[in-house]
Structure formats: C-alpha cells, structure tokens
GUSE-667695 format. One record per residue (C-alpha): z, y, x; residue in one letter. Coordinates in steps of 0.05 Angstrom, whole numbers, plus 32768, in hexadecimal, padded with zeros to 4 digits. Each point is the difference from the previous one (the first is absolute). Layout:
<rs>
ZYXA;...
</rs>
This chain:
<rs>
7CDE85E4800AM;80247FCF7FD5T;804B80078000T;80247FBF800AL;8046801A800CL;8025803B7FE0D;8049800B800DA;8026803A7FE4Q;8043801E8012S;801D7FC2801FL;804D80058010T;80287FC68019F;80457FF3801BS;801E7FBE8017Y;803F7FE87FDBP;803F80228018R;7FDA802E802BS;800C804A7FF5P;7FBE8017801DR;7FBD7FFA7FDDA;7FD17FD8802FV;7FC2801D7FD8L;800080447FE0R;7FC980137FCDE;7FC57FE08025I;7FBB7FFF7FE1S;7FC07FE1801BL;7FC27FE27FEES;7FD17FCE801FL;7FB47FF77FF4G;7FCD7FCA800AA;7FE580038047G;803680338016E;80307FF5803CV;804280247FF9V;80357FFD803AA;804A800A7FF3L;8020801F803EI;804480198011G;803D7FED8029P;802C7FC37FF5N;802880097FC1G;7FCF80307FDCS;7FF37FCC7FCBG;7FBC7FE38012K;80127FB67FF6S;802B800F7FC2T;7FC580257FDFL;7FD37FC5800CL;80307FD27FDER;800780307FC3C;7FB680037FFBL;7FFE7FB57FF8L;803B7FFD7FCDG;802B7FD88032Q;8031803D7FFCL;800B80277FBFH;7FF6804B8006A;800380377FCET;7FBE801E7FF2G;7FBE7FDC7FF3T;7FD57FCF8026V;7FBF7FED7FE4R;7FCD7FCE801BW;7FB880047FE0D;8023802D7FC9G;80367FCE7FF1R;804C8007800BP;80117FD3803BV;80387FDF7FD5S;7FC97FE57FD0T;7FDD7FD78037W;80127FB5800AR;800C7FF18044R;7FC57FD2800BR;7FD380347FE0E;80178037802DL;7FF87FD6803DA;7FB77FF97FEFR;7FF9804C7FFEY;802C8018803AV;80157FDA803FA;803E80168027Y;80127FF5804AL;804A800B800DP;801A80168043Q;801D7FB9800DA;7FD37FD17FDBP;801E7FBA7FFAA;7FE37FB88008H;80197FBB8001E;800D7FDD8043P;7FC67FD48017G;7FCF80207FD2Q;7FB98007801FT;7FD4803B7FFEV;7FD17FE07FCCA;80407FF07FD1E;801780468005V;7FB9801E7FF0L;7FFD7FCF7FC4R;8041801A7FE1L;7FD880407FF5G;7FDC7FDC7FC9R;80427FED7FDCA;7FF580337FC7P;7FBF7FDA7FEDY;801B7FB98005W;80037FD87FBFG;803F7FDA7FE7A;7FF97FC88038F;7FF180308039G;7FB87FE5800DL;7FD280268029E;7FB980107FE8T;7FC3800D8028D;800A804C7FF7A;80457FF8801ED;7FE47FDD803DM;7FC980308007A;802F80397FFEA;802B7FE38039V;7FBF7FF2802BR;7FE780467FF4D;804080248016V;800A7FCE8039A;7FBB8014801CG;800E804B7FF2M;803F80028029L;7FEA7FCE8036A;80347FCC7FEBL;7FCD7FC37FFCN;801C7FE38044D;804880087FEAL;7FFA7FDD7FBBL;80267FC18015S;80328022802BR;804880077FE6P;801280477FF5L;80417FF78029D;7FD37FF6803DE;7FD780437FFAL;800F80418021S;801F80367FD5G;7FBB80257FFDG;7FDC7FC07FE8Q;80347FF47FCDR;7FF780477FE2Q;7FB87FF37FFDR;800A7FC27FD9V;802F80227FD0F;7FCC80377FF5V;7FD17FC97FF3G;802B7FE27FCBR;7FFE80417FDCC;7FB380038002L;7FF87FB87FE6V;8021801A7FC0Q;7FC180247FF2G;802880427FEBP;7FE380427FEBK;803980218025A;80287FF68040L;80498016800DL;800F7FF68049L;8041800F801FD;7FF68010804CE;7FC67FCE8006P;7FF780118049N;80437FE18013T;7FFB7FD3803BF;7FB4800F800BL;7FE9801B8041D;7FD8803D8005L;7FBC7FDD7FF9R;80157FD67FC6H;801F803F7FE1Q;7FBF80238004V;7FD87FC27FE7E;80327FFB7FC6L;7FF480477FECC;7FB27FF78005Q;80067FC67FD3L;802980247FCDL;7FCF803B8000R;7FC67FCF7FF6K;80267FDD7FC4L;800880457FE2A;7FBD801A800BD;7FD57FBD7FF1E;802C7FDA7FCDK;802380407FE2Q;80457FE1800CI;803880357FF9A;80318000803CI;804580208003L;801F7FF38044M;80438014801EA;7FF980148047S;8029801E803BH;7FC1800A8028D;7FEC80487FEDL;7FC07FFD8026N;7FE57FBE7FE6L;801480167FBBA;7FD8803F8009A;7FC17FDC801CA;80027FCF7FC7L;801780217FBFA;7FDF802C7FD1D;8045801D7FEER;80448003801EL;804080067FDCV;803B8014802AL;80467FEE7FE9L;803E80228011D;80447FE97FE7N;7FDF7FDD7FC5G;7FD680397FEAA;7FB78016800EV;800080358034A;7FB380058004A;7FC67FDC7FE4A;7FB38007800DG;7FCE7FF88038P;801A7FF48049A;7FED80468015E;8030801E7FCBT;80397FCC8006V;80047FFC804CL;801B80448008D;802A80068041P;8034802D7FE3T;80087FD37FC3L;80007FC18027L;8035801E802FS;802F800C7FC6R;7FF77FBE7FE1V;80047FD58041Y;8035802B8020G;7FDB800B8043L;7FCB80328019P;7FB87FEA7FF0M;7FBC80168019R;7FBB7FF97FE5R;7FBA7FF8801FI;7FC4800C7FD4D;7FCA7FD4801FD;7FBA801C7FF2G;7FE37FB98004A;80287FED7FC0A;8001803E7FD3P;803D7FFE7FCFG;80217FC78029R;80328024802AP;80307FDD8034L;8046800D8002V;80357FEE8033F;804A80108010P;801180308036V;802A7FDB8033I;
</rs>
C-alpha cells in the first residue's frame, strides 16, 4: 500500500489556551484505505484534520507524498487532497452546477476558463451522486441532505488522491448515509482514493472503515480495526456513559455498539 499521508507527534494548542487540543498524535493514510476518526465532541477530530492540511500549525511533522505540508503550494495541495469541513460555505444564489465547477478551481488557468476535462469531471460526479436533475437549482432551495451531497461532489470534482471529510453524513437521512458510505468504499476500492473521515456514528464508521482512530481529550485512546477499538469498557470511559456491544456473526469484525439507557 502506498502511503499518502504520514503525520508524527502532532501537538497543537490554540492561542491563549492553557490546554493542548492535540497531544502527540501520529497516524498514516494509504492509497485505497478508509480511516475513521471517532470520539466525543471536543476530542480534537476537526482540529486534527485542519492540522493535516496545514491550515493550523502543529508541532510535529505532516507529510503528504513524502513532502512536508508546508512545502506544498495551495493549488498543488488542492489537487492532491480535498477537504469537506463541517460547515461548507457557498455564495447566495449559486446553482448546483456552479458549486460543483468550483471543485475544478485548482486546475484553472489565469483566466479561469474551463476545459473539456473540467466539464467532463463535473458531469461524471453529477451522475455518480444523482445530481443531474438538480444542476440548475440554486443551492439555497435544496434540503440539507441534498446540499451535503453537492459539497461531497465538489470534493470529488477536484480529482484528489485523498479525501478529508469532517462529518460528511451531517443532514443526511439514513438511506443517504448508507449510500454515501457505499460510495466512499467504492472510491477507495476501485479508484484507490484514500479517505480520512471524522464521524460521530460509531456503527457506520465501523461498517465503512478499515481502521478506527479513537480520540480522547486530544490524544489517541486506541487505533486499529473496529473489533479492537470498539471495546465497551474503553468506550464507556471515553464517552462517559455505559456502552454495550453486539458481535454480529453476519458481519465478522464489524461489531455494533450502543449506549445503555
């Protein structure tokens, strides 16, 4: 497996904050691999993603394709890795097609002219995400779930080797959550796209990811396959409530966990 991302000993504190948000975190991401970041609110998932992109400057090292993230030009890195934040932005009145086309911005020349390759990438992604009937619609008129699919599409239009997704299932109903997970798994398996995804849904993360990384107060509490990380005793400590686990024989190595209410 080709290693695309290698991060070592990342530690980060916000200015004027007495507490480190990230503490000595190390992780890697390989081509075709899906890794899910899990953990309660405030555990550092979103901050970690931003540090990996160089948006926040942590101590330690972050290397993409063997190069320190600080040596990548912004447009160059945007061709290599696409990022979906928790609250993606768009301009009022923008249509779905216009938002998708923005994913090609890292490839535009000086005058922002679109090429045949740019238009083909938009068409392909629109078909993949069943957005063809929405292309002329303003984003403001869509449901939250539809908008989220468009933002995921904007990432895919970039043609990246890696995706960093911060809660991509936000606003999606159960069916569309499952469909998105199936799409991400397909992209990893067939196109060898590496995916690092922050998620609050432990069971969907377990069903999708090759590895889980459990964060607790800015540090890695456990990392590895779902059957190892989703330990009820560990989860109870990290989340602060009793947890139970079911090992479903129909899905070996993919346990289900839930809180005891």
